[in-house]
C-alpha positions in Angstrom: 113.6 106.4 69.0 111.9 103.2 69.6 110.5 102.2 72.8 110.8 97.9 73.8 108.3 96.4 75.4 107.5 96.5 79.6 108.7 92.7 80.8 105.1 90.7 81.4 105.4 90.9 85.4 105.0 94.4 85.2 102.0 94.9 82.6 100.5 92.3 83.9 101.0 94.3 87.5 99.7 97.0 86.0 96.9 95.5 84.7 95.7 94.0 87.8 95.7 97.2 89.9 93.9 99.5 86.8 91.7 96.3 87.2 91.9 97.2 91.1 90.7 101.3 90.6 88.1 100.7 88.6 85.6 98.1 90.7 86.5 100.6 93.7 84.3 103.7 91.6 82.4 101.1 90.0 80.8 99.5 93.3 78.9 102.9 95.0 76.6 102.2 91.9 76.1 98.5 92.0 75.4 99.7 96.0 78.1 97.4 96.7 79.7 97.6 100.0 83.5 99.4 99.2 86.5 98.1 101.8 87.7 100.6 103.8 92.5 100.0 103.7 94.6 101.7 104.3 96.7 103.1 102.4 100.7 104.8 101.3 99.9 107.3 99.5 103.4 108.3 98.6 103.1 105.1 97.3 99.6 105.6 95.3 101.6 109.4 93.6 103.8 106.7 92.4 102.2 104.1 91.4 99.6 107.4 89.5 103.5 109.3 88.3 104.2 105.4 86.5 101.0 105.7 84.2 101.2 108.7 83.3 105.3 108.7 82.5 104.4 106.2 80.8 
């Protein structure tokens, strides 16, 4: 079965999210201050699930 490509908005959102994750992972090694912000763990889990399923 052939999968249809994701709509451009979904692809851009996923790319931006991945970029944010990589930026936060690299920050401690650049001695850059990481800004702590509230995080909805349920939403974070749903996002990870979307990456894994795709």
